[in-house]
C-alpha positions, 0 to 999 in steps of 0.5 A: 912560315911565309905570308900567304902559305896555305895549311890544312885545317887540322881542327876536327870540329871545323875542318869540314867547313873550313878545310884550309887556312891562309896565313896572312901575317907578314913575315917580319912578325915571325918571332910571334907565337901566333899567326893571323889566318883567314879560313878558306871555306867550301863555296857550297857551304857558305854561298849565303855569306858571299860579299863582293870584295870581302869574300873572294872566290878562290880556286884551290885544289880543284875546289871552289872556295871562299876566303872568309875575311870576316872570320880572320883570326889568330892561332898558335903558330905551332898549329901550322906545321906543313904548308900545302900551297901558297896564294902569293899569286892572289896577293892583290885580291887578299890585301884588297879584301883585308883593306875592305874589312879594315878601312871600308875601302 
């Protein structure tokens, strides 16, 4: 597992609204049984939750998605099996959104 890897959301009840999960946990913590993830949600479904800097728009798999930092959560690492992509190229945007959520800056 690598930081900023993207995984398909395998949870049947949530994967329509949140088709992907982004692993944001630092690789130094690979020994933990959990991973910190942020859902990528369809922009059309979550237009009302757009907050500048906190829910950055991301183009992935030819879809307009929102990184829903306020929905940050931890899930068992075993649920993240095969990464389907990586968003390292958006590292600065992701870290800035996390900073805003945590520090308000």
